[in-house]
Steps between C-alpha positions, in 0.01 A plus 500: 500500500169348394674199344699440820184526716310270269777244498505489879124540559483190712694685771214740551161414655194717543444444867870502598453202739703219356732436209418206266780281641769540770863521413679173529858405566567710816492340837465694818602307810470675834735359763327543830769318703374324809216752558168372634223569245291809561126461444305823520121524486334665202383857547124551521352640178154608395282250305528729194876494506499121570314447172761718317780306662343167400461611134858632503642170642296302252651690210854468637445120535362473145802680363745288697641802684430345834451143619340330794730460797499305826797688647519558876596859431208739460471876475185718469414654164323809395321560170558839332201630311500765232260796525250315281498200739701267277766291676838650408730277704566314819763595760621243748656614825828309521666741751537239776630234262756735354685499833585127456611495134866434471630713219716364223793700364412516136658817347283719280633578157676831445284764327791590266530141382128490424505827305775399258245333271298820478778734373343547154141498609302817420173428673415354832152408627362355816154337513334331792395165370212296640536506876846639494491549873562134587796479737615318805513743790 
């Protein structure tokens, strides 16, 4: 176990904000059809939280997890703070935009097909790597 953790130590960070480098090779295109762009105002936040959000965004930019955008689409965001006041993550309210996304019909793989390779495995383990919560909502 220690050898595995040591070999993959770059996947873990102390502050849990950003992994060293983003995954490459996957493209996510959202087809919005002919929808007019939605631009929502940012939500008001306290100066204390604004500083935390700035620090969080700066780290995300430095780690190439986000990039500057000049898109006409804009949604408000919320910073999530841990009990100790450290920025844990940012949530973006995409609810209105979700109504315009034209879904593609890509089938998910069957679980049984995925499990075939594990038939002789004795131990399974799940670890949340650095910022394992990243997802497109």
